[in-house]
VMD Tcl script that builds the backbone (N, CA, C; Angstrom):
set m [mol new atoms 435]
animate dup $m
set s [atomselect $m all]
$s set {name element resname resid chain x y z} {
  {N N UNK 1 A -12.879 30.250 -50.972}
  {CA C UNK 1 A -12.019 29.225 -50.163}
  {C C UNK 1 A -11.860 29.420 -48.891}
  {N N UNK 2 A -12.015 28.514 -47.957}
  {CA C UNK 2 A -11.789 28.807 -47.022}
  {C C UNK 2 A -10.710 29.102 -46.390}
  {N N UNK 3 A -10.658 30.225 -44.980}
  {CA C UNK 3 A -8.938 30.026 -44.656}
  {C C UNK 3 A -8.524 28.885 -44.175}
  {N N UNK 4 A -7.378 29.312 -43.623}
  {CA C UNK 4 A -6.458 28.151 -42.610}
  {C C UNK 4 A -7.050 27.453 -41.530}
  {N N UNK 5 A -7.378 28.635 -40.707}
  {CA C UNK 5 A -8.432 27.936 -39.129}
  {C C UNK 5 A -9.310 27.603 -39.784}
  {N N UNK 6 A -10.383 27.321 -40.381}
  {CA C UNK 6 A -11.540 26.831 -40.656}
  {C C UNK 6 A -10.940 25.508 -41.388}
  {N N UNK 7 A -10.202 25.595 -42.041}
  {CA C UNK 7 A -9.640 24.179 -42.954}
  {C C UNK 7 A -9.629 22.889 -41.789}
  {N N UNK 8 A -8.432 23.720 -41.214}
  {CA C UNK 8 A -7.749 23.010 -39.777}
  {C C UNK 8 A -9.361 22.528 -38.827}
  {N N UNK 9 A -10.630 23.063 -38.805}
  {CA C UNK 9 A -11.042 22.891 -37.973}
  {C C UNK 9 A -12.056 22.171 -38.755}
  {N N UNK 10 A -12.575 22.066 -39.573}
  {CA C UNK 10 A -13.346 21.369 -40.948}
  {C C UNK 10 A -12.627 19.808 -40.709}
  {N N UNK 11 A -11.201 19.541 -40.811}
  {CA C UNK 11 A -10.603 18.494 -40.399}
  {C C UNK 11 A -10.369 17.823 -39.208}
  {N N UNK 12 A -10.462 18.502 -38.353}
  {CA C UNK 12 A -10.648 17.920 -37.045}
  {C C UNK 12 A -11.928 17.286 -36.730}
  {N N UNK 13 A -13.181 18.036 -36.973}
  {CA C UNK 13 A -14.426 17.198 -37.367}
  {C C UNK 13 A -14.743 16.441 -37.845}
  {N N UNK 14 A -13.930 16.309 -38.915}
  {CA C UNK 14 A -13.962 15.164 -40.242}
  {C C UNK 14 A -13.613 13.659 -39.181}
  {N N UNK 15 A -12.336 14.129 -38.315}
  {CA C UNK 15 A -11.248 13.006 -38.027}
  {C C UNK 15 A -11.929 12.657 -36.578}
  {N N UNK 16 A -12.680 13.791 -36.043}
  {CA C UNK 16 A -13.319 13.325 -34.635}
  {C C UNK 16 A -14.529 12.079 -34.940}
  {N N UNK 17 A -14.892 12.530 -36.028}
  {CA C UNK 17 A -16.434 11.469 -36.455}
  {C C UNK 17 A -15.753 9.986 -37.150}
  {N N UNK 18 A -14.556 10.385 -37.482}
  {CA C UNK 18 A -13.944 8.870 -38.269}
  {C C UNK 18 A -13.581 7.919 -36.821}
  {N N UNK 19 A -13.410 8.573 -35.772}
  {CA C UNK 19 A -12.560 7.567 -35.200}
  {C C UNK 19 A -13.498 6.636 -34.298}
  {N N UNK 20 A -12.802 5.447 -33.945}
  {CA C UNK 20 A -13.428 4.628 -33.306}
  {C C UNK 20 A -13.552 4.883 -31.549}
  {N N UNK 21 A -14.716 3.768 -31.047}
  {CA C UNK 21 A -15.105 4.236 -29.762}
  {C C UNK 21 A -13.387 4.367 -28.735}
  {N N UNK 22 A -12.568 3.090 -29.006}
  {CA C UNK 22 A -11.608 2.829 -28.444}
  {C C UNK 22 A -10.575 4.443 -28.765}
  {N N UNK 23 A -10.564 4.688 -30.006}
  {CA C UNK 23 A -9.484 6.256 -30.256}
  {C C UNK 23 A -9.716 7.375 -29.301}
  {N N UNK 24 A -11.605 7.505 -29.746}
  {CA C UNK 24 A -11.566 8.560 -28.585}
  {C C UNK 24 A -11.439 8.280 -27.066}
  {N N UNK 25 A -12.060 7.029 -26.521}
  {CA C UNK 25 A -11.489 7.266 -25.471}
  {C C UNK 25 A -9.527 7.163 -24.388}
  {N N UNK 26 A -9.266 6.966 -25.759}
  {CA C UNK 26 A -7.561 7.124 -25.795}
  {C C UNK 26 A -7.319 8.861 -25.758}
  {N N UNK 27 A -8.208 9.123 -26.819}
  {CA C UNK 27 A -7.739 10.681 -26.597}
  {C C UNK 27 A -8.419 11.176 -25.537}
  {N N UNK 28 A -9.866 11.205 -24.768}
  {CA C UNK 28 A -10.346 11.354 -23.932}
  {C C UNK 28 A -9.180 11.698 -22.800}
  {N N UNK 29 A -8.715 10.259 -22.851}
  {CA C UNK 29 A -7.763 9.930 -21.570}
  {C C UNK 29 A -6.650 10.452 -21.793}
  {N N UNK 30 A -6.041 11.105 -22.680}
  {CA C UNK 30 A -5.101 11.991 -23.213}
  {C C UNK 30 A -5.102 13.373 -22.525}
  {N N UNK 31 A -6.613 13.698 -22.964}
  {CA C UNK 31 A -7.233 15.072 -22.565}
  {C C UNK 31 A -6.868 15.255 -20.903}
  {N N UNK 32 A -7.340 14.247 -20.212}
  {CA C UNK 32 A -7.848 14.139 -18.973}
  {C C UNK 32 A -6.377 14.445 -17.871}
  {N N UNK 33 A -5.749 13.256 -18.816}
  {CA C UNK 33 A -4.159 13.549 -18.158}
  {C C UNK 33 A -3.515 15.262 -17.912}
  {N N UNK 34 A -3.469 15.524 -19.349}
  {CA C UNK 34 A -2.776 17.013 -19.108}
  {C C UNK 34 A -3.884 17.848 -19.058}
  {N N UNK 35 A -5.225 17.371 -18.256}
  {CA C UNK 35 A -5.465 18.418 -17.169}
  {C C UNK 35 A -5.418 18.492 -15.855}
  {N N UNK 36 A -5.079 16.696 -15.862}
  {CA C UNK 36 A -4.443 16.632 -14.272}
  {C C UNK 36 A -3.340 17.133 -14.226}
  {N N UNK 37 A -2.228 16.892 -15.178}
  {CA C UNK 37 A -1.093 17.458 -14.624}
  {C C UNK 37 A -1.010 19.169 -14.655}
  {N N UNK 38 A -1.760 20.037 -15.343}
  {CA C UNK 38 A -2.164 21.213 -15.058}
  {C C UNK 38 A -2.580 21.619 -13.654}
  {N N UNK 39 A -3.726 20.801 -13.331}
  {CA C UNK 39 A -3.928 21.289 -12.138}
  {C C UNK 39 A -3.378 20.737 -10.752}
  {N N UNK 40 A -2.280 19.992 -11.187}
  {CA C UNK 40 A -1.328 19.061 -10.020}
  {C C UNK 40 A -0.446 20.343 -10.049}
  {N N UNK 41 A -0.143 21.168 -11.184}
  {CA C UNK 41 A 1.051 22.116 -10.809}
  {C C UNK 41 A 0.505 23.887 -10.364}
  {N N UNK 42 A -1.036 23.552 -9.709}
  {CA C UNK 42 A -1.382 24.543 -9.086}
  {C C UNK 42 A -1.027 24.074 -7.530}
  {N N UNK 43 A -1.469 25.597 -6.565}
  {CA C UNK 43 A -1.050 26.060 -5.412}
  {C C UNK 43 A -1.468 24.796 -4.711}
  {N N UNK 44 A -2.998 24.187 -4.701}
  {CA C UNK 44 A -3.527 23.611 -3.852}
  {C C UNK 44 A -3.516 22.208 -4.032}
  {N N UNK 45 A -3.060 22.158 -5.774}
  {CA C UNK 45 A -3.129 20.737 -6.430}
  {C C UNK 45 A -4.667 20.262 -6.614}
  {N N UNK 46 A -5.597 20.663 -6.448}
  {CA C UNK 46 A -6.754 20.615 -6.741}
  {C C UNK 46 A -7.955 21.741 -7.375}
  {N N UNK 47 A -9.022 21.097 -8.597}
  {CA C UNK 47 A -9.881 22.394 -8.831}
  {C C UNK 47 A -11.137 22.261 -8.463}
  {N N UNK 48 A -11.470 23.735 -7.815}
  {CA C UNK 48 A -12.522 24.079 -7.829}
  {C C UNK 48 A -13.475 24.915 -8.532}
  {N N UNK 49 A -14.433 24.764 -8.412}
  {CA C UNK 49 A -14.836 25.967 -9.230}
  {C C UNK 49 A -15.163 27.223 -8.640}
  {N N UNK 50 A -14.654 28.514 -9.406}
  {CA C UNK 50 A -14.554 29.811 -8.745}
  {C C UNK 50 A -13.206 29.504 -8.000}
  {N N UNK 51 A -12.535 28.559 -8.077}
  {CA C UNK 51 A -10.829 28.829 -7.395}
  {C C UNK 51 A -10.839 29.120 -6.489}
  {N N UNK 52 A -11.779 28.411 -5.428}
  {CA C UNK 52 A -11.864 28.865 -3.989}
  {C C UNK 52 A -10.416 27.611 -3.839}
  {N N UNK 53 A -9.311 28.691 -2.607}
  {CA C UNK 53 A -8.344 28.378 -2.724}
  {C C UNK 53 A -8.245 27.686 -0.988}
  {N N UNK 54 A -8.807 26.563 -0.747}
  {CA C UNK 54 A -8.782 25.959 1.058}
  {C C UNK 54 A -8.075 24.251 0.524}
  {N N UNK 55 A -7.446 24.242 1.917}
  {CA C UNK 55 A -6.832 23.139 2.304}
  {C C UNK 55 A -7.793 22.083 2.540}
  {N N UNK 56 A -8.429 21.571 1.536}
  {CA C UNK 56 A -9.521 20.650 2.410}
  {C C UNK 56 A -8.425 18.865 2.764}
  {N N UNK 57 A -7.027 18.723 2.059}
  {CA C UNK 57 A -6.455 17.653 2.447}
  {C C UNK 57 A -5.757 17.991 3.977}
  {N N UNK 58 A -5.825 16.690 4.848}
  {CA C UNK 58 A -5.115 17.372 6.352}
  {C C UNK 58 A -3.888 17.376 6.220}
  {N N UNK 59 A -3.048 17.947 6.607}
  {CA C UNK 59 A -1.590 18.353 6.808}
  {C C UNK 59 A -1.039 16.985 7.620}
  {N N UNK 60 A -0.012 16.756 6.973}
  {CA C UNK 60 A 1.135 15.620 7.305}
  {C C UNK 60 A 0.920 15.138 9.098}
  {N N UNK 61 A 1.359 16.916 9.696}
  {CA C UNK 61 A 0.621 16.541 11.116}
  {C C UNK 61 A -0.565 15.874 11.554}
  {N N UNK 62 A -1.346 16.522 10.754}
  {CA C UNK 62 A -2.386 15.841 11.320}
  {C C UNK 62 A -2.641 14.382 10.903}
  {N N UNK 63 A -2.393 13.978 9.868}
  {CA C UNK 63 A -2.227 12.192 9.535}
  {C C UNK 63 A -1.231 12.113 10.677}
  {N N UNK 64 A -0.151 12.706 11.140}
  {CA C UNK 64 A 0.276 12.121 11.795}
  {C C UNK 64 A -0.028 11.712 13.662}
  {N N UNK 65 A -0.762 12.615 13.422}
  {CA C UNK 65 A -1.157 13.104 14.892}
  {C C UNK 65 A -2.138 11.704 15.001}
  {N N UNK 66 A -2.921 11.431 13.702}
  {CA C UNK 66 A -4.214 10.759 14.143}
  {C C UNK 66 A -3.601 9.463 14.197}
  {N N UNK 67 A -2.617 8.970 13.898}
  {CA C UNK 67 A -1.977 7.644 13.590}
  {C C UNK 67 A -1.389 7.748 15.156}
  {N N UNK 68 A -0.713 8.455 15.785}
  {CA C UNK 68 A -0.440 8.313 17.067}
  {C C UNK 68 A -2.012 8.071 18.099}
  {N N UNK 69 A -3.028 8.817 17.707}
  {CA C UNK 69 A -4.136 8.164 18.662}
  {C C UNK 69 A -4.577 6.792 18.459}
  {N N UNK 70 A -4.591 6.584 17.169}
  {CA C UNK 70 A -5.403 5.274 16.921}
  {C C UNK 70 A -4.051 4.388 17.428}
  {N N UNK 71 A -2.758 4.727 18.089}
  {CA C UNK 71 A -2.004 3.468 17.973}
  {C C UNK 71 A -1.965 3.623 19.352}
  {N N UNK 72 A -2.309 4.837 20.519}
  {CA C UNK 72 A -2.763 4.572 21.693}
  {C C UNK 72 A -3.897 4.110 22.219}
  {N N UNK 73 A -5.106 3.964 21.523}
  {CA C UNK 73 A -6.270 3.330 21.629}
  {C C UNK 73 A -6.046 2.185 21.179}
  {N N UNK 74 A -4.997 1.870 20.723}
  {CA C UNK 74 A -5.389 0.490 20.216}
  {C C UNK 74 A -5.319 -0.834 21.353}
  {N N UNK 75 A -5.958 -1.854 21.383}
  {CA C UNK 75 A -5.823 -2.616 22.177}
  {C C UNK 75 A -5.640 -4.112 21.522}
  {N N UNK 76 A -4.883 -4.279 22.731}
  {CA C UNK 76 A -3.874 -6.039 22.580}
  {C C UNK 76 A -5.352 -7.185 22.092}
  {N N UNK 77 A -5.400 -7.410 21.026}
  {CA C UNK 77 A -6.679 -8.167 20.056}
  {C C UNK 77 A -5.850 -10.013 20.365}
  {N N UNK 78 A -6.596 -10.961 20.498}
  {CA C UNK 78 A -6.310 -12.469 20.311}
  {C C UNK 78 A -5.473 -12.167 19.395}
  {N N UNK 79 A -5.575 -11.853 18.021}
  {CA C UNK 79 A -4.356 -11.728 16.859}
  {C C UNK 79 A -3.273 -11.191 17.521}
  {N N UNK 80 A -3.158 -10.310 18.358}
  {CA C UNK 80 A -1.746 -9.621 19.034}
  {C C UNK 80 A -1.194 -10.483 19.679}
  {N N UNK 81 A -1.927 -11.481 20.365}
  {CA C UNK 81 A -1.592 -12.401 21.459}
  {C C UNK 81 A -0.916 -13.759 20.633}
  {N N UNK 82 A -1.261 -14.046 19.669}
  {CA C UNK 82 A -1.233 -14.980 19.045}
  {C C UNK 82 A 0.395 -14.660 18.152}
  {N N UNK 83 A 0.048 -13.799 17.730}
  {CA C UNK 83 A 1.718 -13.089 17.222}
  {C C UNK 83 A 2.587 -13.317 18.231}
  {N N UNK 84 A 2.544 -12.849 19.243}
  {CA C UNK 84 A 3.602 -12.689 20.501}
  {C C UNK 84 A 3.874 -14.274 20.554}
  {N N UNK 85 A 2.785 -15.229 20.272}
  {CA C UNK 85 A 3.313 -16.295 21.345}
  {C C UNK 85 A 4.100 -17.612 19.651}
  {N N UNK 86 A 3.381 -16.666 18.513}
  {CA C UNK 86 A 4.227 -17.621 17.691}
  {C C UNK 86 A 5.814 -16.709 17.690}
  {N N UNK 87 A 6.247 -15.897 18.151}
  {CA C UNK 87 A 7.693 -15.304 17.731}
  {C C UNK 87 A 8.031 -15.878 19.543}
  {N N UNK 88 A 7.377 -15.982 20.062}
  {CA C UNK 88 A 8.032 -16.849 21.496}
  {C C UNK 88 A 8.045 -18.479 21.411}
  {N N UNK 89 A 7.446 -19.023 20.281}
  {CA C UNK 89 A 7.698 -20.496 19.862}
  {C C UNK 89 A 8.780 -20.189 18.888}
  {N N UNK 90 A 8.806 -19.423 18.142}
  {CA C UNK 90 A 10.486 -19.716 17.177}
  {C C UNK 90 A 11.627 -19.459 17.539}
  {N N UNK 91 A 11.793 -17.993 19.105}
  {CA C UNK 91 A 13.188 -18.018 19.194}
  {C C UNK 91 A 13.505 -18.984 20.020}
  {N N UNK 92 A 12.232 -19.750 21.436}
  {CA C UNK 92 A 12.413 -20.748 22.252}
  {C C UNK 92 A 13.087 -21.968 21.413}
  {N N UNK 93 A 12.287 -22.222 20.558}
  {CA C UNK 93 A 12.451 -23.390 19.441}
  {C C UNK 93 A 14.241 -23.320 18.397}
  {N N UNK 94 A 14.280 -21.611 18.410}
  {CA C UNK 94 A 15.708 -21.695 17.707}
  {C C UNK 94 A 17.257 -21.594 19.325}
  {N N UNK 95 A 16.269 -21.095 20.084}
  {CA C UNK 95 A 17.489 -21.650 21.764}
  {C C UNK 95 A 18.146 -22.777 21.553}
  {N N UNK 96 A 16.672 -23.782 21.145}
  {CA C UNK 96 A 16.563 -25.202 21.819}
  {C C UNK 96 A 17.438 -25.853 20.909}
  {N N UNK 97 A 17.189 -25.469 19.482}
  {CA C UNK 97 A 17.983 -26.147 18.514}
  {C C UNK 97 A 19.287 -25.880 18.409}
  {N N UNK 98 A 19.745 -24.571 19.114}
  {CA C UNK 98 A 21.390 -24.858 19.417}
  {C C UNK 98 A 21.952 -25.498 20.337}
  {N N UNK 99 A 20.786 -25.546 21.460}
  {CA C UNK 99 A 21.371 -26.281 22.884}
  {C C UNK 99 A 21.330 -28.113 22.533}
  {N N UNK 100 A 20.250 -28.782 21.710}
  {CA C UNK 100 A 20.183 -29.957 20.883}
  {C C UNK 100 A 21.365 -30.366 20.373}
  {N N UNK 101 A 22.248 -29.628 19.367}
  {CA C UNK 101 A 22.758 -29.668 17.954}
  {C C UNK 101 A 24.131 -30.108 19.109}
  {N N UNK 102 A 24.515 -29.338 20.163}
  {CA C UNK 102 A 25.720 -29.570 21.042}
  {C C UNK 102 A 25.771 -30.592 21.754}
  {N N UNK 103 A 24.455 -31.278 22.278}
  {CA C UNK 103 A 24.341 -32.476 23.405}
  {C C UNK 103 A 24.897 -33.665 22.683}
  {N N UNK 104 A 26.175 -34.190 22.839}
  {CA C UNK 104 A 26.254 -35.609 22.509}
  {C C UNK 104 A 25.472 -36.780 22.640}
  {N N UNK 105 A 25.288 -37.601 21.516}
  {CA C UNK 105 A 24.482 -38.544 22.091}
  {C C UNK 105 A 23.065 -38.510 22.006}
  {N N UNK 106 A 22.555 -37.457 21.638}
  {CA C UNK 106 A 21.068 -37.298 21.326}
  {C C UNK 106 A 20.551 -38.005 20.383}
  {N N UNK 107 A 19.571 -38.823 20.312}
  {CA C UNK 107 A 18.605 -39.776 19.317}
  {C C UNK 107 A 18.259 -37.973 18.464}
  {N N UNK 108 A 18.134 -38.301 16.935}
  {CA C UNK 108 A 18.095 -37.911 15.922}
  {C C UNK 108 A 16.515 -37.358 16.331}
  {N N UNK 109 A 15.592 -37.779 16.594}
  {CA C UNK 109 A 13.990 -37.341 16.857}
  {C C UNK 109 A 13.904 -36.118 17.753}
  {N N UNK 110 A 14.802 -36.205 18.415}
  {CA C UNK 110 A 14.902 -35.095 19.423}
  {C C UNK 110 A 15.061 -33.441 18.770}
  {N N UNK 111 A 16.357 -33.634 17.680}
  {CA C UNK 111 A 16.394 -32.661 16.606}
  {C C UNK 111 A 15.531 -32.211 15.465}
  {N N UNK 112 A 15.046 -33.518 15.262}
  {CA C UNK 112 A 13.892 -33.672 14.528}
  {C C UNK 112 A 12.281 -32.684 14.761}
  {N N UNK 113 A 12.496 -33.084 16.336}
  {CA C UNK 113 A 10.867 -32.072 16.614}
  {C C UNK 113 A 11.026 -30.945 17.187}
  {N N UNK 114 A 12.466 -30.900 17.332}
  {CA C UNK 114 A 12.918 -28.899 17.534}
  {C C UNK 114 A 12.983 -28.522 16.214}
  {N N UNK 115 A 13.097 -28.938 15.564}
  {CA C UNK 115 A 12.966 -28.148 13.763}
  {C C UNK 115 A 11.776 -28.242 13.681}
  {N N UNK 116 A 10.741 -29.178 13.711}
  {CA C UNK 116 A 9.359 -29.180 13.784}
  {C C UNK 116 A 8.620 -28.386 14.365}
  {N N UNK 117 A 8.746 -27.901 15.255}
  {CA C UNK 117 A 8.648 -26.677 16.651}
  {C C UNK 117 A 8.802 -25.412 15.475}
  {N N UNK 118 A 10.273 -25.033 14.931}
  {CA C UNK 118 A 10.248 -23.974 14.268}
  {C C UNK 118 A 9.549 -23.637 13.597}
  {N N UNK 119 A 9.658 -24.568 12.396}
  {CA C UNK 119 A 8.985 -24.477 11.704}
  {C C UNK 119 A 7.390 -24.355 11.123}
  {N N UNK 120 A 6.704 -24.966 12.434}
  {CA C UNK 120 A 5.366 -24.762 12.968}
  {C C UNK 120 A 5.580 -22.915 13.313}
  {N N UNK 121 A 6.397 -22.545 14.095}
  {CA C UNK 121 A 6.090 -21.316 14.378}
  {C C UNK 121 A 6.480 -20.454 13.403}
  {N N UNK 122 A 7.400 -20.646 12.218}
  {CA C UNK 122 A 7.170 -19.756 11.120}
  {C C UNK 122 A 5.743 -19.749 10.548}
  {N N UNK 123 A 5.690 -20.710 10.242}
  {CA C UNK 123 A 4.334 -20.715 9.633}
  {C C UNK 123 A 2.882 -20.741 10.098}
  {N N UNK 124 A 2.931 -20.470 11.659}
  {CA C UNK 124 A 2.179 -19.782 12.047}
  {C C UNK 124 A 1.916 -18.403 12.360}
  {N N UNK 125 A 2.891 -17.851 11.834}
  {CA C UNK 125 A 3.011 -16.474 11.209}
  {C C UNK 125 A 2.128 -15.824 10.062}
  {N N UNK 126 A 2.658 -16.979 9.036}
  {CA C UNK 126 A 1.592 -16.496 8.036}
  {C C UNK 126 A 0.087 -16.533 8.606}
  {N N UNK 127 A -0.044 -17.546 9.307}
  {CA C UNK 127 A -1.585 -17.463 9.650}
  {C C UNK 127 A -2.022 -16.279 10.606}
  {N N UNK 128 A -1.264 -16.201 11.336}
  {CA C UNK 128 A -1.972 -14.770 12.321}
  {C C UNK 128 A -1.465 -13.069 12.101}
  {N N UNK 129 A -1.004 -13.322 10.596}
  {CA C UNK 129 A -0.588 -11.766 10.196}
  {C C UNK 129 A -1.660 -10.881 10.223}
  {N N UNK 130 A -1.370 -9.832 9.995}
  {CA C UNK 130 A -2.440 -8.614 9.931}
  {C C UNK 130 A -2.412 -8.007 8.530}
  {N N UNK 131 A -2.928 -7.366 8.520}
  {CA C UNK 131 A -3.637 -6.378 7.085}
  {C C UNK 131 A -2.536 -5.155 7.332}
  {N N UNK 132 A -2.234 -5.100 6.064}
  {CA C UNK 132 A -1.246 -3.668 5.781}
  {C C UNK 132 A -2.043 -2.467 6.406}
  {N N UNK 133 A -3.581 -2.142 6.563}
  {CA C UNK 133 A -4.126 -1.457 6.974}
  {C C UNK 133 A -3.861 -0.907 8.582}
  {N N UNK 134 A -3.039 -1.744 9.194}
  {CA C UNK 134 A -3.257 -2.088 10.574}
  {C C UNK 134 A -1.583 -1.484 10.859}
  {N N UNK 135 A -0.784 -1.567 9.656}
  {CA C UNK 135 A 0.589 -0.973 10.254}
  {C C UNK 135 A 1.125 0.316 10.095}
  {N N UNK 136 A 1.457 0.274 11.144}
  {CA C UNK 136 A 1.540 1.862 11.309}
  {C C UNK 136 A 2.978 2.526 10.743}
  {N N UNK 137 A 3.587 1.698 10.083}
  {CA C UNK 137 A 4.725 2.147 9.569}
  {C C UNK 137 A 4.775 2.121 8.173}
  {N N UNK 138 A 3.368 2.715 7.842}
  {CA C UNK 138 A 3.456 2.889 6.270}
  {C C UNK 138 A 2.150 4.079 6.161}
  {N N UNK 139 A 2.765 4.916 5.078}
  {CA C UNK 139 A 2.302 6.176 4.744}
  {C C UNK 139 A 0.819 5.729 4.120}
  {N N UNK 140 A -0.125 6.398 3.718}
  {CA C UNK 140 A -1.348 6.677 3.254}
  {C C UNK 140 A -1.539 5.638 1.723}
  {N N UNK 141 A -0.267 5.805 1.286}
  {CA C UNK 141 A -0.085 5.260 -0.239}
  {C C UNK 141 A 0.755 4.157 0.024}
  {N N UNK 142 A 0.967 3.559 0.773}
  {CA C UNK 142 A 1.109 1.462 1.602}
  {C C UNK 142 A 2.625 2.009 1.426}
  {N N UNK 143 A 3.557 3.377 1.291}
  {CA C UNK 143 A 4.990 3.161 1.291}
  {C C UNK 143 A 5.340 3.106 2.770}
  {N N UNK 144 A 6.618 2.560 2.832}
  {CA C UNK 144 A 7.321 2.255 4.274}
  {C C UNK 144 A 7.881 3.243 4.450}
  {N N UNK 145 A 7.872 4.157 5.801}
  {CA C UNK 145 A 8.098 4.960 6.429}
  {C C UNK 145 A 9.266 4.734 7.196}
}
mol reanalyze $m
mol bondsrecalc $m
mol representation Tube
mol addrep $m
């Protein structure tokens, strides 16, 4: 009769053969996650053959310096000008709305016109918005800093 270790090994082999593809992939995923956790607990956070310990990832200071350089070299594009105009329209129409509301005996169409210009300014912000890649206040994971 086989000893306990041999019986367990045979049982594992039998169960591994009887697993469906989904069960095997789930098992592989669990193994992968366990290895990833083990690697994350190491000093450098990444595994390399031969245990070469060198910092491949840029340091936070290097990342920050790169962002500063990108901001310094950034030119004002047409999109930036359009955003500025949209905000200018919003601010001026809001001020005009406050003025129009306090003028007595003003026709309703004037109030509606100022309100419509304000709405157009707000909607134009959705048109001229930029992607999150150009936002200097996000880190590499997309989290606001």
